[in-house]
PDB file of N, CA, C and O in Angstrom:
ATOM      1  N   MET A   1     107.546  85.668  94.076  1.00  0.00           N
ATOM      2  CA  MET A   1     106.646  86.003  95.151  1.00  0.00           C
ATOM      3  C   MET A   1     107.049  87.316  95.824  1.00  0.00           C
ATOM      4  O   MET A   1     106.198  88.074  96.289  1.00  0.00           O
ATOM      5  N   LYS A   2     108.339  87.570  95.868  1.00  0.00           N
ATOM      6  CA  LYS A   2     108.823  88.779  96.521  1.00  0.00           C
ATOM      7  C   LYS A   2     108.294  90.028  95.835  1.00  0.00           C
ATOM      8  O   LYS A   2     107.915  90.993  96.500  1.00  0.00           O
ATOM      9  N   THR A   3     108.265  90.013  94.502  1.00  0.00           N
ATOM     10  CA  THR A   3     107.794  91.189  93.773  1.00  0.00           C
ATOM     11  C   THR A   3     106.289  91.374  93.957  1.00  0.00           C
ATOM     12  O   THR A   3     105.806  92.506  93.993  1.00  0.00           O
ATOM     13  N   ASN A   4     105.544  90.272  94.074  1.00  0.00           N
ATOM     14  CA  ASN A   4     104.100  90.389  94.284  1.00  0.00           C
ATOM     15  C   ASN A   4     103.814  91.093  95.603  1.00  0.00           C
ATOM     16  O   ASN A   4     102.906  91.920  95.687  1.00  0.00           O
ATOM     17  N   ASN A   5     104.592  90.764  96.636  1.00  0.00           N
ATOM     18  CA  ASN A   5     104.418  91.421  97.926  1.00  0.00           C
ATOM     19  C   ASN A   5     104.753  92.900  97.813  1.00  0.00           C
ATOM     20  O   ASN A   5     104.079  93.741  98.408  1.00  0.00           O
ATOM     21  N   TYR A   6     105.787  93.217  97.055  1.00  0.00           N
ATOM     22  CA  TYR A   6     106.198  94.612  96.877  1.00  0.00           C
ATOM     23  C   TYR A   6     105.105  95.404  96.168  1.00  0.00           C
ATOM     24  O   TYR A   6     104.798  96.530  96.560  1.00  0.00           O
ATOM     25  N   VAL A   7     104.523  94.824  95.135  1.00  0.00           N
ATOM     26  CA  VAL A   7     103.470  95.503  94.384  1.00  0.00           C
ATOM     27  C   VAL A   7     102.223  95.672  95.256  1.00  0.00           C
ATOM     28  O   VAL A   7     101.588  96.726  95.228  1.00  0.00           O
ATOM     29  N   GLU A   8     101.875  94.657  96.017  1.00  0.00           N
ATOM     30  CA  GLU A   8     100.716  94.767  96.909  1.00  0.00           C
ATOM     31  C   GLU A   8     100.955  95.852  97.954  1.00  0.00           C
ATOM     32  O   GLU A   8     100.032  96.585  98.310  1.00  0.00           O
ATOM     33  N   ASP A   9     102.170  95.958  98.440  1.00  0.00           N
ATOM     34  CA  ASP A   9     102.525  97.003  99.387  1.00  0.00           C
ATOM     35  C   ASP A   9     102.381  98.381  98.737  1.00  0.00           C
ATOM     36  O   ASP A   9     101.900  99.322  99.368  1.00  0.00           O
ATOM     37  N   LEU A  10     102.797  98.493  97.479  1.00  0.00           N
ATOM     38  CA  LEU A  10     102.662  99.766  96.765  1.00  0.00           C
ATOM     39  C   LEU A  10     101.201 100.146  96.589  1.00  0.00           C
ATOM     40  O   LEU A  10     100.843 101.319  96.695  1.00  0.00           O
ATOM     41  N   ARG A  11     100.366  99.168  96.324  1.00  0.00           N
ATOM     42  CA  ARG A  11      98.946  99.450  96.072  1.00  0.00           C
ATOM     43  C   ARG A  11      98.231  99.958  97.322  1.00  0.00           C
ATOM     44  O   ARG A  11      97.197 100.617  97.213  1.00  0.00           O
ATOM     45  N   THR A  12      98.768  99.661  98.510  1.00  0.00           N
ATOM     46  CA  THR A  12      98.131 100.125  99.745  1.00  0.00           C
ATOM     47  C   THR A  12      98.552 101.548 100.095  1.00  0.00           C
ATOM     48  O   THR A  12      97.955 102.158 100.982  1.00  0.00           O
ATOM     49  N   LYS A  13      99.556 102.089  99.427  1.00  0.00           N
ATOM     50  CA  LYS A  13     100.060 103.418  99.747  1.00  0.00           C
ATOM     51  C   LYS A  13      99.253 104.508  99.051  1.00  0.00           C
ATOM     52  O   LYS A  13      98.609 104.279  98.027  1.00  0.00           O
ATOM     53  N   SER A  14      99.307 105.691  99.637  1.00  0.00           N
ATOM     54  CA  SER A  14      98.614 106.842  99.064  1.00  0.00           C
ATOM     55  C   SER A  14      99.443 107.406  97.908  1.00  0.00           C
ATOM     56  O   SER A  14     100.629 107.097  97.791  1.00  0.00           O
ATOM     57  N   PRO A  15      98.836 108.222  97.063  1.00  0.00           N
ATOM     58  CA  PRO A  15      99.592 108.831  95.950  1.00  0.00           C
ATOM     59  C   PRO A  15     100.797 109.656  96.422  1.00  0.00           C
ATOM     60  O   PRO A  15     101.833 109.675  95.757  1.00  0.00           O
ATOM     61  N   ALA A  16     100.663 110.331  97.553  1.00  0.00           N
ATOM     62  CA  ALA A  16     101.785 111.120  98.073  1.00  0.00           C
ATOM     63  C   ALA A  16     102.939 110.206  98.489  1.00  0.00           C
ATOM     64  O   ALA A  16     104.104 110.506  98.232  1.00  0.00           O
ATOM     65  N   GLU A  17     102.601 109.091  99.133  1.00  0.00           N
ATOM     66  CA  GLU A  17     103.632 108.138  99.537  1.00  0.00           C
ATOM     67  C   GLU A  17     104.299 107.507  98.317  1.00  0.00           C
ATOM     68  O   GLU A  17     105.506 107.265  98.314  1.00  0.00           O
ATOM     69  N   LEU A  18     103.503 107.246  97.285  1.00  0.00           N
ATOM     70  CA  LEU A  18     104.058 106.674  96.060  1.00  0.00           C
ATOM     71  C   LEU A  18     105.036 107.640  95.396  1.00  0.00           C
ATOM     72  O   LEU A  18     106.089 107.229  94.909  1.00  0.00           O
ATOM     73  N   SER A  19     104.686 108.913  95.378  1.00  0.00           N
ATOM     74  CA  SER A  19     105.591 109.880  94.752  1.00  0.00           C
ATOM     75  C   SER A  19     106.882 110.018  95.556  1.00  0.00           C
ATOM     76  O   SER A  19     107.951 110.205  94.975  1.00  0.00           O
ATOM     77  N   GLN A  20     106.797 109.927  96.887  1.00  0.00           N
ATOM     78  CA  GLN A  20     108.011 109.941  97.709  1.00  0.00           C
ATOM     79  C   GLN A  20     108.867 108.716  97.435  1.00  0.00           C
ATOM     80  O   GLN A  20     110.092 108.807  97.350  1.00  0.00           O
ATOM     81  N   GLU A  21     108.219 107.581  97.300  1.00  0.00           N
ATOM     82  CA  GLU A  21     108.926 106.336  97.004  1.00  0.00           C
ATOM     83  C   GLU A  21     109.611 106.418  95.636  1.00  0.00           C
ATOM     84  O   GLU A  21     110.727 105.930  95.462  1.00  0.00           O
ATOM     85  N   LEU A  22     108.932 107.037  94.676  1.00  0.00           N
ATOM     86  CA  LEU A  22     109.490 107.198  93.335  1.00  0.00           C
ATOM     87  C   LEU A  22     110.733 108.090  93.365  1.00  0.00           C
ATOM     88  O   LEU A  22     111.738 107.780  92.726  1.00  0.00           O
ATOM     89  N   VAL A  23     110.661 109.182  94.097  1.00  0.00           N
ATOM     90  CA  VAL A  23     111.809 110.091  94.208  1.00  0.00           C
ATOM     91  C   VAL A  23     112.984 109.364  94.853  1.00  0.00           C
ATOM     92  O   VAL A  23     114.122 109.497  94.402  1.00  0.00           O
ATOM     93  N   ALA A  24     112.714 108.603  95.901  1.00  0.00           N
ATOM     94  CA  ALA A  24     113.782 107.865  96.585  1.00  0.00           C
ATOM     95  C   ALA A  24     114.418 106.833  95.653  1.00  0.00           C
ATOM     96  O   ALA A  24     115.637 106.663  95.655  1.00  0.00           O
ATOM     97  N   ALA A  25     113.601 106.148  94.863  1.00  0.00           N
ATOM     98  CA  ALA A  25     114.122 105.138  93.944  1.00  0.00           C
ATOM     99  C   ALA A  25     114.960 105.785  92.848  1.00  0.00           C
ATOM    100  O   ALA A  25     115.987 105.239  92.447  1.00  0.00           O
ATOM    101  N   LYS A  26     114.527 106.946  92.361  1.00  0.00           N
ATOM    102  CA  LYS A  26     115.307 107.634  91.326  1.00  0.00           C
ATOM    103  C   LYS A  26     116.634 108.126  91.880  1.00  0.00           C
ATOM    104  O   LYS A  26     117.645 108.093  91.179  1.00  0.00           O
ATOM    105  N   LYS A  27     116.647 108.581  93.124  1.00  0.00           N
ATOM    106  CA  LYS A  27     117.906 108.995  93.752  1.00  0.00           C
ATOM    107  C   LYS A  27     118.846 107.803  93.905  1.00  0.00           C
ATOM    108  O   LYS A  27     120.048 107.904  93.656  1.00  0.00           O
ATOM    109  N   GLU A  28     118.272 106.669  94.321  1.00  0.00           N
ATOM    110  CA  GLU A  28     119.085 105.465  94.467  1.00  0.00           C
ATOM    111  C   GLU A  28     119.671 105.038  93.124  1.00  0.00           C
ATOM    112  O   GLU A  28     120.835 104.644  93.047  1.00  0.00           O
ATOM    113  N   LEU A  29     118.863 105.116  92.070  1.00  0.00           N
ATOM    114  CA  LEU A  29     119.344 104.756  90.743  1.00  0.00           C
ATOM    115  C   LEU A  29     120.482 105.679  90.304  1.00  0.00           C
ATOM    116  O   LEU A  29     121.474 105.222  89.737  1.00  0.00           O
ATOM    117  N   PHE A  30     120.333 106.973  90.567  1.00  0.00           N
ATOM    118  CA  PHE A  30     121.395 107.918  90.237  1.00  0.00           C
ATOM    119  C   PHE A  30     122.687 107.555  90.966  1.00  0.00           C
ATOM    120  O   PHE A  30     123.762 107.532  90.367  1.00  0.00           O
ATOM    121  N   ASN A  31     122.571 107.271  92.262  1.00  0.00           N
ATOM    122  CA  ASN A  31     123.756 106.912  93.038  1.00  0.00           C
ATOM    123  C   ASN A  31     124.392 105.619  92.542  1.00  0.00           C
ATOM    124  O   ASN A  31     125.617 105.506  92.495  1.00  0.00           O
ATOM    125  N   LEU A  32     123.567 104.646  92.174  1.00  0.00           N
ATOM    126  CA  LEU A  32     124.098 103.387  91.655  1.00  0.00           C
ATOM    127  C   LEU A  32     124.830 103.603  90.334  1.00  0.00           C
ATOM    128  O   LEU A  32     125.891 103.022  90.105  1.00  0.00           O
ATOM    129  N   ARG A  33     124.265 104.436  89.470  1.00  0.00           N
ATOM    130  CA  ARG A  33     124.925 104.718  88.190  1.00  0.00           C
ATOM    131  C   ARG A  33     126.247 105.434  88.415  1.00  0.00           C
ATOM    132  O   ARG A  33     127.233 105.164  87.729  1.00  0.00           O
ATOM    133  N   PHE A  34     126.265 106.340  89.370  1.00  0.00           N
ATOM    134  CA  PHE A  34     127.495 107.066  89.682  1.00  0.00           C
ATOM    135  C   PHE A  34     128.561 106.102  90.200  1.00  0.00           C
ATOM    136  O   PHE A  34     129.719 106.167  89.788  1.00  0.00           O
ATOM    137  N   GLN A  35     128.162 105.206  91.107  1.00  0.00           N
ATOM    138  CA  GLN A  35     129.101 104.214  91.633  1.00  0.00           C
ATOM    139  C   GLN A  35     129.603 103.295  90.530  1.00  0.00           C
ATOM    140  O   GLN A  35     130.774 102.915  90.517  1.00  0.00           O
ATOM    141  N   ASN A  36     128.721 102.938  89.607  1.00  0.00           N
ATOM    142  CA  ASN A  36     129.113 102.063  88.508  1.00  0.00           C
ATOM    143  C   ASN A  36     130.129 102.754  87.599  1.00  0.00           C
ATOM    144  O   ASN A  36     131.075 102.125  87.125  1.00  0.00           O
ATOM    145  N   ALA A  37     129.932 104.037  87.363  1.00  0.00           N
ATOM    146  CA  ALA A  37     130.844 104.777  86.496  1.00  0.00           C
ATOM    147  C   ALA A  37     132.226 104.918  87.115  1.00  0.00           C
ATOM    148  O   ALA A  37     133.229 104.985  86.405  1.00  0.00           O
ATOM    149  N   THR A  38     132.275 104.961  88.442  1.00  0.00           N
ATOM    150  CA  THR A  38     133.567 105.104  89.127  1.00  0.00           C
ATOM    151  C   THR A  38     134.119 103.761  89.606  1.00  0.00           C
ATOM    152  O   THR A  38     135.058 103.715  90.401  1.00  0.00           O
ATOM    153  N   ASN A  39     133.530 102.674  89.117  1.00  0.00           N
ATOM    154  CA  ASN A  39     133.962 101.310  89.444  1.00  0.00           C
ATOM    155  C   ASN A  39     133.929 101.010  90.935  1.00  0.00           C
ATOM    156  O   ASN A  39     134.790 100.289  91.439  1.00  0.00           O
ATOM    157  N   GLN A  40     132.952 101.549  91.640  1.00  0.00           N
ATOM    158  CA  GLN A  40     132.798 101.266  93.065  1.00  0.00           C
ATOM    159  C   GLN A  40     131.620 100.345  93.350  1.00  0.00           C
ATOM    160  O   GLN A  40     131.412  99.939  94.494  1.00  0.00           O
ATOM    161  N   LEU A  41     130.844 100.011  92.316  1.00  0.00           N
ATOM    162  CA  LEU A  41     129.636  99.210  92.505  1.00  0.00           C
ATOM    163  C   LEU A  41     129.980  97.729  92.442  1.00  0.00           C
ATOM    164  O   LEU A  41     130.567  97.260  91.467  1.00  0.00           O
ATOM    165  N   ASP A  42     129.609  96.994  93.490  1.00  0.00           N
ATOM    166  CA  ASP A  42     129.877  95.559  93.527  1.00  0.00           C
ATOM    167  C   ASP A  42     128.742  94.761  92.895  1.00  0.00           C
ATOM    168  O   ASP A  42     128.985  93.822  92.136  1.00  0.00           O
ATOM    169  N   ASN A  43     127.497  95.138  93.210  1.00  0.00           N
ATOM    170  CA  ASN A  43     126.338  94.394  92.737  1.00  0.00           C
ATOM    171  C   ASN A  43     125.662  95.174  91.605  1.00  0.00           C
ATOM    172  O   ASN A  43     124.788  96.006  91.849  1.00  0.00           O
ATOM    173  N   THR A  44     126.073  94.898  90.376  1.00  0.00           N
ATOM    174  CA  THR A  44     125.519  95.635  89.233  1.00  0.00           C
ATOM    175  C   THR A  44     124.076  95.240  88.945  1.00  0.00           C
ATOM    176  O   THR A  44     123.361  95.984  88.274  1.00  0.00           O
ATOM    177  N   ALA A  45     123.637  94.096  89.431  1.00  0.00           N
ATOM    178  CA  ALA A  45     122.248  93.666  89.213  1.00  0.00           C
ATOM    179  C   ALA A  45     121.271  94.576  89.942  1.00  0.00           C
ATOM    180  O   ALA A  45     120.090  94.620  89.595  1.00  0.00           O
ATOM    181  N   ARG A  46     121.742  95.291  90.934  1.00  0.00           N
ATOM    182  CA  ARG A  46     120.880  96.199  91.699  1.00  0.00           C
ATOM    183  C   ARG A  46     120.324  97.313  90.804  1.00  0.00           C
ATOM    184  O   ARG A  46     119.211  97.788  91.029  1.00  0.00           O
ATOM    185  N   ILE A  47     121.097  97.732  89.788  1.00  0.00           N
ATOM    186  CA  ILE A  47     120.631  98.770  88.865  1.00  0.00           C
ATOM    187  C   ILE A  47     119.362  98.302  88.155  1.00  0.00           C
ATOM    188  O   ILE A  47     118.382  99.042  88.071  1.00  0.00           O
ATOM    189  N   LYS A  48     119.383  97.089  87.653  1.00  0.00           N
ATOM    190  CA  LYS A  48     118.226  96.532  86.955  1.00  0.00           C
ATOM    191  C   LYS A  48     117.030  96.413  87.893  1.00  0.00           C
ATOM    192  O   LYS A  48     115.897  96.696  87.504  1.00  0.00           O
ATOM    193  N   GLU A  49     117.287  95.994  89.126  1.00  0.00           N
ATOM    194  CA  GLU A  49     116.224  95.833  90.109  1.00  0.00           C
ATOM    195  C   GLU A  49     115.561  97.176  90.438  1.00  0.00           C
ATOM    196  O   GLU A  49     114.337  97.260  90.537  1.00  0.00           O
ATOM    197  N   VAL A  50     116.366  98.213  90.605  1.00  0.00           N
ATOM    198  CA  VAL A  50     115.824  99.538  90.933  1.00  0.00           C
ATOM    199  C   VAL A  50     115.047 100.098  89.749  1.00  0.00           C
ATOM    200  O   VAL A  50     113.996 100.712  89.936  1.00  0.00           O
ATOM    201  N   ARG A  51     115.551  99.895  88.526  1.00  0.00           N
ATOM    202  CA  ARG A  51     114.826 100.367  87.341  1.00  0.00           C
ATOM    203  C   ARG A  51     113.448  99.722  87.261  1.00  0.00           C
ATOM    204  O   ARG A  51     112.468 100.391  86.934  1.00  0.00           O
ATOM    205  N   ARG A  52     113.369  98.437  87.554  1.00  0.00           N
ATOM    206  CA  ARG A  52     112.086  97.736  87.506  1.00  0.00           C
ATOM    207  C   ARG A  52     111.165  98.209  88.625  1.00  0.00           C
ATOM    208  O   ARG A  52     109.951  98.301  88.443  1.00  0.00           O
ATOM    209  N   ASN A  53     111.755  98.511  89.790  1.00  0.00           N
ATOM    210  CA  ASN A  53     110.932  99.034  90.884  1.00  0.00           C
ATOM    211  C   ASN A  53     110.346 100.389  90.523  1.00  0.00           C
ATOM    212  O   ASN A  53     109.197 100.679  90.857  1.00  0.00           O
ATOM    213  N   ILE A  54     111.131 101.222  89.842  1.00  0.00           N
ATOM    214  CA  ILE A  54     110.627 102.519  89.389  1.00  0.00           C
ATOM    215  C   ILE A  54     109.447 102.307  88.444  1.00  0.00           C
ATOM    216  O   ILE A  54     108.431 102.994  88.548  1.00  0.00           O
ATOM    217  N   ALA A  55     109.584 101.365  87.532  1.00  0.00           N
ATOM    218  CA  ALA A  55     108.489 101.073  86.591  1.00  0.00           C
ATOM    219  C   ALA A  55     107.263 100.561  87.337  1.00  0.00           C
ATOM    220  O   ALA A  55     106.137 100.910  86.980  1.00  0.00           O
ATOM    221  N   ARG A  56     107.460  99.742  88.363  1.00  0.00           N
ATOM    222  CA  ARG A  56     106.327  99.233  89.146  1.00  0.00           C
ATOM    223  C   ARG A  56     105.606 100.377  89.859  1.00  0.00           C
ATOM    224  O   ARG A  56     104.377 100.434  89.879  1.00  0.00           O
ATOM    225  N   ILE A  57     106.382 101.279  90.440  1.00  0.00           N
ATOM    226  CA  ILE A  57     105.783 102.419  91.147  1.00  0.00           C
ATOM    227  C   ILE A  57     104.973 103.268  90.176  1.00  0.00           C
ATOM    228  O   ILE A  57     103.851 103.674  90.481  1.00  0.00           O
ATOM    229  N   GLN A  58     105.547 103.535  89.004  1.00  0.00           N
ATOM    230  CA  GLN A  58     104.850 104.349  88.014  1.00  0.00           C
ATOM    231  C   GLN A  58     103.580 103.664  87.528  1.00  0.00           C
ATOM    232  O   GLN A  58     102.574 104.328  87.274  1.00  0.00           O
ATOM    233  N   THR A  59     103.617 102.349  87.399  1.00  0.00           N
ATOM    234  CA  THR A  59     102.442 101.600  86.965  1.00  0.00           C
ATOM    235  C   THR A  59     101.327 101.702  87.994  1.00  0.00           C
ATOM    236  O   THR A  59     100.168 101.925  87.641  1.00  0.00           O
ATOM    237  N   VAL A  60     101.672 101.540  89.256  1.00  0.00           N
ATOM    238  CA  VAL A  60     100.668 101.629  90.311  1.00  0.00           C
ATOM    239  C   VAL A  60     100.095 103.043  90.376  1.00  0.00           C
ATOM    240  O   VAL A  60      98.896 103.219  90.589  1.00  0.00           O
ATOM    241  N   MET A  61     100.954 104.053  90.193  1.00  0.00           N
ATOM    242  CA  MET A  61     100.471 105.437  90.196  1.00  0.00           C
ATOM    243  C   MET A  61      99.475 105.660  89.055  1.00  0.00           C
ATOM    244  O   MET A  61      98.455 106.322  89.242  1.00  0.00           O
ATOM    245  N   THR A  62      99.769 105.112  87.883  1.00  0.00           N
ATOM    246  CA  THR A  62      98.874 105.239  86.736  1.00  0.00           C
ATOM    247  C   THR A  62      97.551 104.524  87.000  1.00  0.00           C
ATOM    248  O   THR A  62      96.485 105.040  86.664  1.00  0.00           O
ATOM    249  N   GLU A  63      97.620 103.336  87.600  1.00  0.00           N
ATOM    250  CA  GLU A  63      96.398 102.600  87.926  1.00  0.00           C
ATOM    251  C   GLU A  63      95.516 103.407  88.872  1.00  0.00           C
ATOM    252  O   GLU A  63      94.300 103.479  88.693  1.00  0.00           O
ATOM    253  N   LYS A  64      96.134 104.008  89.872  1.00  0.00           N
ATOM    254  CA  LYS A  64      95.365 104.811  90.841  1.00  0.00           C
ATOM    255  C   LYS A  64      94.727 106.017  90.164  1.00  0.00           C
ATOM    256  O   LYS A  64      93.581 106.363  90.452  1.00  0.00           O
ATOM    257  N   ARG A  65      95.479 106.661  89.255  1.00  0.00           N
ATOM    258  CA  ARG A  65      94.942 107.810  88.541  1.00  0.00           C
ATOM    259  C   ARG A  65      93.742 107.419  87.684  1.00  0.00           C
ATOM    260  O   ARG A  65      92.758 108.156  87.619  1.00  0.00           O
ATOM    261  N   LYS A  66      93.819 106.263  87.027  1.00  0.00           N
ATOM    262  CA  LYS A  66      92.730 105.809  86.164  1.00  0.00           C
ATOM    263  C   LYS A  66      91.500 105.450  86.979  1.00  0.00           C
ATOM    264  O   LYS A  66      90.374 105.662  86.530  1.00  0.00           O
ATOM    265  N   ASN A  67      91.706 104.901  88.191  1.00  0.00           N
ATOM    266  CA  ASN A  67      90.580 104.535  89.032  1.00  0.00           C
ATOM    267  C   ASN A  67      89.848 105.757  89.569  1.00  0.00           C
ATOM    268  O   ASN A  67      88.647 105.694  89.834  1.00  0.00           O
ATOM    269  N   VAL A  68      90.552 106.856  89.730  1.00  0.00           N
ATOM    270  CA  VAL A  68      89.940 108.090  90.236  1.00  0.00           C
ATOM    271  C   VAL A  68      89.036 108.701  89.175  1.00  0.00           C
ATOM    272  O   VAL A  68      87.972 109.230  89.494  1.00  0.00           O
ATOM    273  N   GLU A  69      89.449 108.630  87.935  1.00  0.00           N
ATOM    274  CA  GLU A  69      88.691 109.264  86.842  1.00  0.00           C
ATOM    275  C   GLU A  69      87.387 108.592  86.537  1.00  0.00           C
ATOM    276  O   GLU A  69      86.662 109.028  85.644  1.00  0.00           O
TER     277      GLU A  69
END
């Protein structure tokens, strides 16, 4: 249910907000990978969660683009 709320929240955002969210998620993923490489990351499952969130954001962006055309 948590992911459904997240996706619905993404669908209400504008394309500019979605692109900002995507940039923030990619930065977070980079930081998590860096922490993992230096053995400072405690919750390694967060990497998988952020990767899936990036995919969700990209999917919603694609849906919006298709609806415009």
